[in-house]
N, C-alpha and C positions, 0 to 999 in steps of 0.2 A: 504494500500500500504506500503510495506517495501522497503526502499532504503538502501542498504548495501554498504557503501563506502569503507570498508576495514580499515586497521589500520597499523601502523608501530610499531614494538616493541621499547620500550624505550632503548636507548643505554646509559649506565652509562658513566659519564664523567671520564676522566683519573684521577685516584686517588680516585674516589668516592667509599668508603668502600674498598679501595685497588685495585679497578678494573684497570687492565693494569699495575699496580705496582707490584703485586704479582701474579705469574702464578697459584696459588691455588684459586684465586677468579674468578668465572665464573657466568654466568646468568642461570636462570632456563631452558630456551630452550637448552643451552649447556649441562646441567645436563641430560635432557631427551635424548640428543644425546648419552651421555655416557652410559645411562641405556639401550639404544636400543641394541638388540642382533646383529643387523647389523652395529652397531656403531664402532668407532675406537678401543674400548677395548673389543668388543664382549659381551658387557653387564656386564663386570667385573667392579667393582668400584675401580679404581686405577688412580693415577696421576703420570706421569713420571715414570711408571713401579712400583710404590710403592702402595701397597694396602691401602685403606682408612680405618680409624677406627673412625673418628669423622667428621661429616658433619654438618655445621651450615647454616641454612636458614634465610635470612633477608628479611622480607616483606616490602612492600610499597616503593620500590626503583623506583622512577619515577612516583609514584601515590600519591595523597593526599599531595602534596607539599604545604608548607606554605611560603608565601612571607616574606622575612626577615630572614628566617631560611635556606631555600634551594636556591641554585643558579639557576637562570633562564637558560634555554637551549639556543642553538645557535639562536633561533628565538626571544629571549628576554622574553619569557613567561615561567611560571611554569605550571605544570600539577596538578591542585588542585582537581581533581576528582578521584573517586575510579574507577579502571579499571574493577571491578566486576568479574574477573576470576582468578586473581593471587592467592588469598588465597586457593581456591579450588584446583588449580593446584599444589600449594606447598604442601598441605596436601596429595594430591594423590601421589606426588613424595615421600614424607616422608613415607607413607604407603608402597609403592613399595620397597623402600630401606630396611625398617624393615622386610618385608616379604621375599625378595630375599636374603638379606644380614643381618641376625639377629645379627651378631657380630659388626655391625656398629652402633655407637651412633648417634642419630639425635637430634640436638638442634634447636628449632624454636623460632626466635626472631620476635615478631609481635607488631603492634600498636593496632590493633583490628582484630579479626578473622571475616571475612565477607564471609559467604558461601551462595551465592545466588543460588536458584534452588532447586527443589524437591530432597530430599535425600542427598543433599550436606553436611548437618550437620553431616551425618554419617562418612564422611571423618575425621572430627575432633575427633569424639568419637573413631573411630578405631585407629587413631594416638595415642590418649591417652592410649588406651588399649595396643597398641604395644610398649609403653615405650618411645615415643617421649617426650622430655622435653621442656616445653614451658616457655618462658620468655617474659613478656610484657614490652614495653618501651614507654615513653612519646615522643611525636613528637619533643619536644625541646631538648631531650636528646637521640638521636639515638645511636645504638650500635657503637662501635669503633673496627675496625679490625687492628691488629698490629702484629708484629713479636712476636713469643712466647719466653719466657725466655729459656735459654739454659737448656737442660735436660728435657724439657717438653714432648718430644716425638712427638709433632706436630709442623709443621713449623709456624703456625699462632695461634692466640687466638682472641676471640671476647669478649669484655668487655661491660657490660651494667648495668644501674641501673634498677633493676627489680621492676616494680610498684606492682607486685603481692606480694612482700615481703617488702613493704613499703620503697622502694628505696635502698635496699641492693645491693651493687655492686657485680656482679657475673661475673666470667670469665670462658669461655668454650674453651677447646682445639679445634683446627680446622685443619684438613688435607685438607679440602675443604670448602670454603665459597661460598654459592650459593645466588646470588642476585635475589630476586623474583621481576622481573621488570614488570612494567605496560605497557599500550598501549597508543599510541598517535593517 
């Protein structure tokens, strides 16, 4: 017997990774709406009428939270589990961006890549082949979204200590930051 009760998408807190603070910070479902040919931009990757050149994806927003590091939600609880679909969805979106808009750079900030399901590892391999740049961060040092320096060309930047390069601080320009949100 399978009992499917449904889910609610995680809604980032005001200011969480710049959400609600910067108009260039959206969630993954909102990105899919932008990519949709029937969406508000007709499938063009633009924000406020301006074409995007740099898209940053941040994984595990609202999933795998750690008590003492992440703020509890309105119900007083944290979401300490993996939502199991976010990584695959983010990689699928990264592949779609690179295939349909090869001029757009995609930067992927993740804690761990978890692609559950048959053939889902292919999304990661395809993203790597398509030139998506991956940066791994530790749970206690998540990426920071901030205003870019003047003359950067992008309104925002994402800074992180990349554990793949032994903690080197990396900064990526961001015309759009996409929060890969979990499920509750």
